[in-house]
Every structure is written in structure tokens, then in C-alpha cells.
Short mmCIF file of the C-alpha atoms (twelve columns), coordinates in Angstrom:
data_MODEL
# 
_entry.id   MODEL 
# 
loop_
_atom_site.group_PDB 
_atom_site.id 
_atom_site.type_symbol 
_atom_site.label_atom_id 
_atom_site.label_alt_id 
_atom_site.label_comp_id 
_atom_site.label_asym_id 
_atom_site.label_seq_id 
_atom_site.Cartn_x 
_atom_site.Cartn_y 
_atom_site.Cartn_z 
_atom_site.pdbx_PDB_model_num 
ATOM 1   C CA . MET A 1   119.067 98.295  119.593 1 
ATOM 2   C CA . ALA A 2   116.739 97.761  116.639 1 
ATOM 3   C CA . LYS A 3   113.828 95.341  116.992 1 
ATOM 4   C CA . TYR A 4   113.932 92.490  114.507 1 
ATOM 5   C CA . TYR A 5   110.881 90.592  113.302 1 
ATOM 6   C CA . GLU A 6   110.544 87.691  110.895 1 
ATOM 7   C CA . ASN A 7   107.665 85.511  109.768 1 
ATOM 8   C CA . SER A 8   106.526 83.574  106.739 1 
ATOM 9   C CA . THR A 9   103.222 83.095  104.976 1 
ATOM 10  C CA . ILE A 10  102.240 80.420  102.485 1 
ATOM 11  C CA . TYR A 11  99.749  81.491  99.840  1 
ATOM 12  C CA . ASN A 12  97.813  78.645  98.225  1 
ATOM 13  C CA . TYR A 13  98.339  80.135  94.785  1 
ATOM 14  C CA . SER A 14  101.002 79.670  92.129  1 
ATOM 15  C CA . TRP A 15  103.911 82.084  91.889  1 
ATOM 16  C CA . GLU A 16  102.496 83.505  88.629  1 
ATOM 17  C CA . GLN A 17  99.152  84.197  90.310  1 
ATOM 18  C CA . VAL A 18  100.809 85.814  93.315  1 
ATOM 19  C CA . MET A 19  102.835 88.038  90.978  1 
ATOM 20  C CA . GLN A 20  99.657  89.209  89.250  1 
ATOM 21  C CA . GLY A 21  97.977  89.823  92.581  1 
ATOM 22  C CA . PHE A 22  100.955 91.725  93.983  1 
ATOM 23  C CA . TRP A 23  100.449 94.644  91.599  1 
ATOM 24  C CA . ASN A 24  96.735  94.771  92.400  1 
ATOM 25  C CA . ARG A 25  96.833  94.538  96.197  1 
ATOM 26  C CA . TYR A 26  95.174  97.902  96.783  1 
ATOM 27  C CA . PRO A 27  92.507  98.791  97.491  1 
ATOM 28  C CA . ASN A 28  90.971  95.982  99.512  1 
ATOM 29  C CA . PRO A 29  88.789  95.857  102.660 1 
ATOM 30  C CA . PHE A 30  91.837  95.294  104.869 1 
ATOM 31  C CA . SER A 31  93.944  98.176  103.542 1 
ATOM 32  C CA . SER A 32  92.177  101.232 104.923 1 
ATOM 33  C CA . HIS A 33  95.561  102.365 106.330 1 
ATOM 34  C CA . VAL A 34  96.934  102.621 102.756 1 
ATOM 35  C CA . LEU A 35  95.888  106.000 101.371 1 
ATOM 36  C CA . SER A 36  97.583  106.015 97.963  1 
ATOM 37  C CA . GLU A 37  100.125 104.281 95.710  1 
ATOM 38  C CA . ASP A 38  102.089 105.676 92.781  1 
ATOM 39  C CA . THR A 39  104.632 104.077 90.470  1 
ATOM 40  C CA . VAL A 40  107.806 106.175 90.328  1 
ATOM 41  C CA . SER A 41  109.837 104.033 87.918  1 
ATOM 42  C CA . ARG A 42  109.807 100.636 86.211  1 
ATOM 43  C CA . GLU A 43  112.372 99.085  83.917  1 
ATOM 44  C CA . VAL A 44  113.806 95.731  82.829  1 
ATOM 45  C CA . ARG A 45  117.505 95.194  83.557  1 
ATOM 46  C CA . ASN A 46  119.285 91.929  82.819  1 
ATOM 47  C CA . GLY A 47  115.983 90.151  82.410  1 
ATOM 48  C CA . LYS A 48  114.665 91.354  85.794  1 
ATOM 49  C CA . LEU A 49  111.853 93.839  86.387  1 
ATOM 50  C CA . HIS A 50  112.925 96.658  88.713  1 
ATOM 51  C CA . SER A 51  110.163 98.857  90.127  1 
ATOM 52  C CA . LYS A 52  109.938 101.713 92.592  1 
ATOM 53  C CA . ARG A 53  106.647 102.831 94.085  1 
ATOM 54  C CA . LEU A 54  105.587 105.439 96.613  1 
ATOM 55  C CA . LEU A 55  102.893 104.516 99.138  1 
ATOM 56  C CA . THR A 56  101.177 106.814 101.604 1 
ATOM 57  C CA . LYS A 57  99.826  105.290 104.794 1 
ATOM 58  C CA . THR A 58  98.047  106.585 107.882 1 
ATOM 59  C CA . ASN A 59  100.202 107.298 110.917 1 
ATOM 60  C CA . ARG A 60  97.990  106.667 113.946 1 
ATOM 61  C CA . VAL A 61  99.863  106.871 117.233 1 
ATOM 62  C CA . PRO A 62  98.934  106.593 120.938 1 
ATOM 63  C CA . LYS A 63  98.510  109.749 123.029 1 
ATOM 64  C CA . TRP A 64  102.038 109.612 124.400 1 
ATOM 65  C CA . GLY A 65  103.437 109.479 120.865 1 
ATOM 66  C CA . GLU A 66  101.725 112.644 119.645 1 
ATOM 67  C CA . ARG A 67  104.618 114.758 120.944 1 
ATOM 68  C CA . PHE A 68  106.886 112.994 118.419 1 
ATOM 69  C CA . PHE A 69  104.569 112.144 115.511 1 
ATOM 70  C CA . LYS A 70  102.756 115.237 114.256 1 
ATOM 71  C CA . ALA A 71  101.921 114.032 110.752 1 
ATOM 72  C CA . LYS A 72  98.695  112.176 110.019 1 
ATOM 73  C CA . SER A 73  100.357 110.092 107.303 1 
ATOM 74  C CA . VAL A 74  103.766 108.770 106.323 1 
ATOM 75  C CA . ASN A 75  105.354 108.069 102.941 1 
ATOM 76  C CA . ILE A 76  106.808 104.637 102.186 1 
ATOM 77  C CA . VAL A 77  109.230 103.781 99.360  1 
ATOM 78  C CA . GLU A 78  108.797 100.289 97.940  1 
ATOM 79  C CA . GLU A 79  111.479 98.893  95.646  1 
ATOM 80  C CA . SER A 80  111.046 95.478  94.068  1 
ATOM 81  C CA . VAL A 81  112.872 93.074  91.779  1 
ATOM 82  C CA . VAL A 82  111.068 90.333  89.859  1 
ATOM 83  C CA . ASP A 83  113.246 87.509  88.566  1 
ATOM 84  C CA . PRO A 84  111.100 85.319  86.275  1 
ATOM 85  C CA . LYS A 85  113.957 82.868  85.703  1 
ATOM 86  C CA . GLU A 86  114.463 82.134  89.404  1 
ATOM 87  C CA . ARG A 87  110.749 82.697  90.070  1 
ATOM 88  C CA . THR A 88  111.327 85.160  92.882  1 
ATOM 89  C CA . LEU A 89  110.052 88.587  93.848  1 
ATOM 90  C CA . VAL A 90  112.026 90.566  96.415  1 
ATOM 91  C CA . THR A 91  110.632 93.796  97.867  1 
ATOM 92  C CA . TYR A 92  112.348 96.392  100.027 1 
ATOM 93  C CA . THR A 93  110.362 99.088  101.819 1 
ATOM 94  C CA . ARG A 94  111.357 101.946 104.111 1 
ATOM 95  C CA . ASN A 95  109.694 105.049 105.472 1 
ATOM 96  C CA . ILE A 96  110.659 108.533 104.285 1 
ATOM 97  C CA . GLY A 97  110.912 111.164 106.992 1 
ATOM 98  C CA . PHE A 98  110.665 110.667 110.757 1 
ATOM 99  C CA . ASN A 99  113.576 108.243 110.432 1 
ATOM 100 C CA . LYS A 100 115.198 109.398 113.660 1 
ATOM 101 C CA . ILE A 101 111.901 109.049 115.485 1 
ATOM 102 C CA . MET A 102 111.165 105.617 114.050 1 
ATOM 103 C CA . SER A 103 112.543 103.831 111.006 1 
ATOM 104 C CA . VAL A 104 111.030 100.671 109.571 1 
ATOM 105 C CA . VAL A 105 112.961 98.685  106.970 1 
ATOM 106 C CA . GLU A 106 111.284 95.606  105.538 1 
ATOM 107 C CA . GLN A 107 112.273 92.897  103.092 1 
ATOM 108 C CA . VAL A 108 109.876 90.310  101.671 1 
ATOM 109 C CA . VAL A 109 110.933 87.416  99.459  1 
ATOM 110 C CA . TYR A 110 108.221 85.632  97.470  1 
ATOM 111 C CA . MET A 111 109.292 82.228  96.141  1 
ATOM 112 C CA . SER A 112 107.549 79.273  94.559  1 
ATOM 113 C CA . LEU A 113 107.607 76.004  96.498  1 
ATOM 114 C CA . PRO A 114 108.845 73.227  94.177  1 
ATOM 115 C CA . GLU A 115 107.917 70.603  96.769  1 
ATOM 116 C CA . GLN A 116 104.412 72.067  96.999  1 
ATOM 117 C CA . PRO A 117 103.232 72.870  93.458  1 
ATOM 118 C CA . GLY A 118 100.731 75.688  93.233  1 
ATOM 119 C CA . LYS A 119 101.898 77.343  96.457  1 
ATOM 120 C CA . THR A 120 104.061 80.403  97.121  1 
ATOM 121 C CA . ILE A 121 105.901 81.345  100.295 1 
ATOM 122 C CA . ALA A 122 106.526 84.915  101.436 1 
ATOM 123 C CA . ILE A 123 109.404 85.341  103.911 1 
ATOM 124 C CA . ARG A 124 109.217 88.683  105.702 1 
ATOM 125 C CA . SER A 125 112.032 90.355  107.650 1 
ATOM 126 C CA . ALA A 126 111.795 93.758  109.337 1 
ATOM 127 C CA . TRP A 127 113.965 96.061  111.419 1 
ATOM 128 C CA . ILE A 128 112.328 98.737  113.599 1 
ATOM 129 C CA . ASP A 129 114.532 101.361 115.249 1 
ATOM 130 C CA . SER A 130 114.338 104.743 116.994 1 
ATOM 131 C CA . SER A 131 116.938 107.339 117.979 1 
ATOM 132 C CA . VAL A 132 114.757 109.317 120.395 1 
ATOM 133 C CA . TYR A 133 116.705 109.557 123.645 1 
ATOM 134 C CA . GLY A 134 114.789 108.192 126.613 1 
ATOM 135 C CA . PHE A 135 111.864 106.970 124.503 1 
ATOM 136 C CA . GLY A 136 113.605 104.718 121.991 1 
ATOM 137 C CA . THR A 137 112.611 101.489 123.733 1 
ATOM 138 C CA . ALA A 138 108.935 102.467 123.962 1 
ATOM 139 C CA . ILE A 139 108.831 103.668 120.357 1 
ATOM 140 C CA . ARG A 140 110.496 100.511 119.060 1 
ATOM 141 C CA . ALA A 141 108.037 98.351  121.026 1 
ATOM 142 C CA . PHE A 142 105.099 100.362 119.672 1 
ATOM 143 C CA . GLY A 143 106.464 100.150 116.130 1 
ATOM 144 C CA . LEU A 144 106.916 96.386  116.355 1 
ATOM 145 C CA . ASP A 145 103.389 95.846  117.672 1 
ATOM 146 C CA . ARG A 146 101.852 98.018  114.939 1 
ATOM 147 C CA . PHE A 147 103.977 96.316  112.283 1 
ATOM 148 C CA . LYS A 148 102.729 92.869  113.358 1 
ATOM 149 C CA . LYS A 149 99.110  94.045  113.189 1 
ATOM 150 C CA . ASN A 150 99.644  95.547  109.741 1 
ATOM 151 C CA . CYS A 151 101.269 92.286  108.576 1 
ATOM 152 C CA . ALA A 152 98.096  90.409  109.496 1 
ATOM 153 C CA . LYS A 153 96.043  92.948  107.521 1 
ATOM 154 C CA . THR A 154 98.428  92.624  104.587 1 
ATOM 155 C CA . VAL A 155 98.033  88.846  104.443 1 
ATOM 156 C CA . ASP A 156 94.230  89.022  104.768 1 
ATOM 157 C CA . GLY A 157 94.049  91.732  102.119 1 
ATOM 158 C CA . PHE A 158 96.315  89.858  99.704  1 
ATOM 159 C CA . ASN A 159 94.270  86.654  100.082 1 
ATOM 160 C CA . TYR A 160 91.100  88.680  99.484  1 
ATOM 161 C CA . VAL A 161 92.539  90.111  96.254  1 
ATOM 162 C CA . LEU A 162 93.733  86.691  95.053  1 
ATOM 163 C CA . GLN A 163 90.343  85.103  95.734  1 
ATOM 164 C CA . HIS A 164 88.602  87.782  93.670  1 
ATOM 165 C CA . MET A 165 91.151  87.729  90.854  1 
ATOM 166 C CA . PHE A 166 90.931  83.949  90.526  1 
ATOM 167 C CA . PRO A 167 87.331  83.061  91.513  1 
ATOM 168 C CA . ASN A 168 87.553  79.548  90.005  1 
ATOM 169 C CA . HIS A 169 90.618  78.663  92.055  1 
ATOM 170 C CA . PRO A 170 89.962  75.898  94.651  1 
ATOM 171 C CA . VAL A 171 90.862  78.265  97.504  1 
ATOM 172 C CA . ALA A 172 88.406  80.906  96.290  1 
ATOM 173 C CA . LEU A 173 85.680  78.309  95.770  1 
ATOM 174 C CA . ALA A 174 86.239  76.906  99.263  1 
ATOM 175 C CA . ALA A 175 86.071  80.419  100.742 1 
ATOM 176 C CA . ALA A 176 82.792  81.050  98.905  1 
ATOM 177 C CA . VAL A 177 81.326  77.793  100.225 1 
ATOM 178 C CA . ASN A 178 82.382  78.615  103.791 1 
ATOM 179 C CA . ALA A 179 80.908  82.108  103.470 1 
ATOM 180 C CA . ALA A 180 77.623  80.608  102.264 1 
ATOM 181 C CA . LYS A 181 77.625  78.150  105.163 1 
ATOM 182 C CA . ASP A 182 78.251  80.962  107.623 1 
ATOM 183 C CA . HIS A 183 75.416  82.981  106.088 1 
ATOM 184 C CA . HIS A 184 72.948  80.090  106.184 1 
ATOM 185 C CA . GLY A 185 74.136  79.097  109.642 1 
ATOM 186 C CA . SER A 186 73.523  82.610  110.914 1 
ATOM 187 C CA . LYS A 187 70.092  82.679  109.255 1 
ATOM 188 C CA . ALA A 188 69.195  79.281  110.740 1 
ATOM 189 C CA . GLN A 189 70.273  80.451  114.180 1 
ATOM 190 C CA . LYS A 190 68.037  83.513  113.894 1 
ATOM 191 C CA . LEU A 191 65.105  81.289  112.890 1 
ATOM 192 C CA . ARG A 192 65.771  78.999  115.852 1 
ATOM 193 C CA . GLU A 193 65.867  81.977  118.191 1 
ATOM 194 C CA . ALA A 194 62.640  83.322  116.676 1 
ATOM 195 C CA . ALA A 195 60.980  79.907  117.057 1 
ATOM 196 C CA . LYS A 196 62.123  79.664  120.663 1 
ATOM 197 C CA . HIS A 197 60.827  83.133  121.368 1 
ATOM 198 C CA . ALA A 198 57.513  82.279  119.730 1 
ATOM 199 C CA . SER A 199 57.363  79.042  121.701 1 
ATOM 200 C CA . ASP A 200 58.020  80.864  124.959 1 
ATOM 201 C CA . HIS A 201 55.372  83.401  124.047 1 
ATOM 202 C CA . MET A 202 52.791  80.681  123.295 1 
ATOM 203 C CA . ARG A 203 53.677  78.855  126.523 1 
ATOM 204 C CA . ALA A 204 53.187  82.054  128.497 1 
ATOM 205 C CA . GLN A 205 49.807  82.609  126.838 1 
ATOM 206 C CA . ALA A 206 48.742  79.038  127.648 1 
ATOM 207 C CA . GLU A 207 49.786  79.403  131.278 1 
ATOM 208 C CA . GLN A 208 47.874  82.685  131.497 1 
ATOM 209 C CA . LEU A 209 44.790  81.007  130.010 1 
ATOM 210 C CA . VAL A 210 44.997  78.169  132.553 1 
ATOM 211 C CA . GLN A 211 45.297  80.675  135.391 1 
ATOM 212 C CA . ASN A 212 42.265  82.598  134.125 1 
ATOM 213 C CA . LEU A 213 40.197  79.426  133.938 1 
ATOM 214 C CA . SER A 214 41.291  78.412  137.428 1 
ATOM 215 C CA . VAL A 215 40.215  81.779  138.834 1 
ATOM 216 C CA . LYS A 216 36.819  81.541  137.134 1 
ATOM 217 C CA . GLY A 217 36.367  78.006  138.387 1 
# 
């Protein structure tokens, strides 16, 4: 039985900004598992933008999975539909090849939040399945765990891209301030540690001096 996974993420950016960021997601520091991306087709039909892209991603597996997964990478087809009237973006992705070993089908719906202006929600649904007799349960569990980890990377990477595309946005400015605080906090901590070390060193020297004087006396 296929494993099903669903979660949602709220991006603190408008739908228009998220749409711009979507086409510029890669590369980013959190996408090292994405090796390449190519646009296969793109056309407008009935006022909606239909796109198909081919992504290549790494295919790291545990030792026990090497008997099934020989390839170092896997190809992913991503189809998307942008509806500017309804302000939605729907993406469908699936892996090509190795489908019997493990298939991953994902749908993500990006929608604006009328009740929360300037924010966009992404609702993600995924189905992970395997037809390998005797190992299907283990493979599905592995696939689900890896998918969850990659989702976290996807969200972090997308936020990184949005922050750099819109540096004057309140979210980006807040992130910059927090980064500066972390940097100064780390620097201050190092200075405190250095001062403590110096203080300990001076105390040790003073104690040694007192001992020397006591011996001479």
C-alpha cells in the first residue's frame, strides 16, 4: 500500500513574488541534490501557463538499497499550470525509471491567502510506492523519510531564493538583522572566552608569583 504524505507551508511573500521565485529556485545552498533542470515545453492555453521541465537529482541510498538502486541519479518530470486569474500554481512531479522499485508522485498547490495579504500557502501531497516483493515496505518507508527531508530542504532553499530576490522585503530584512545579531553574538562570545582565558592565565601567574615569594621568604 502506497505511503501518503501531506503538509503545508506558508511563505511570507505575495503570490506574485512566489511565482517569480518558483522559476528561479535552483541553484541555492540547500539544493545540492538537484543536479540540473531543463525546460522541455512551455505554452499558454486558455489563459493558463503550462510548463514541463526535466530535473535530475542525486539518488543516494542506504547499503541495503544498493542491490535495487544502481543509478547515481534519477530523472524527475515536473509539470505545472499557472492560473493568474485564480492566482494558483499547481505542480505535478514524478520520477522516470525505477518506477517498480520506487515511484514518487507529488502535487503542490500554491495559493494566495486572501485573509492574510502578502502571504502564500503551498499545500503538498505525495504518494510513495514500491512493487519490490518482500522489500516494498522497507523501500516505501525509506522513500517517505527521504522525501520529508528533501521537503525541508526545498522550503529552506525557496525562502533563501525569495530573500535574495526581494532584499527589501520585511522578511529578508529581518533575516539579515538576525544574521547580523548571530554574527556579533558569536564574536562577543569569542571575546568573552578570550578574556576569561586571559584572566585565568593572569590569575595563574599571580598565584605562581605569590608561591615564589613565599618560598624565598
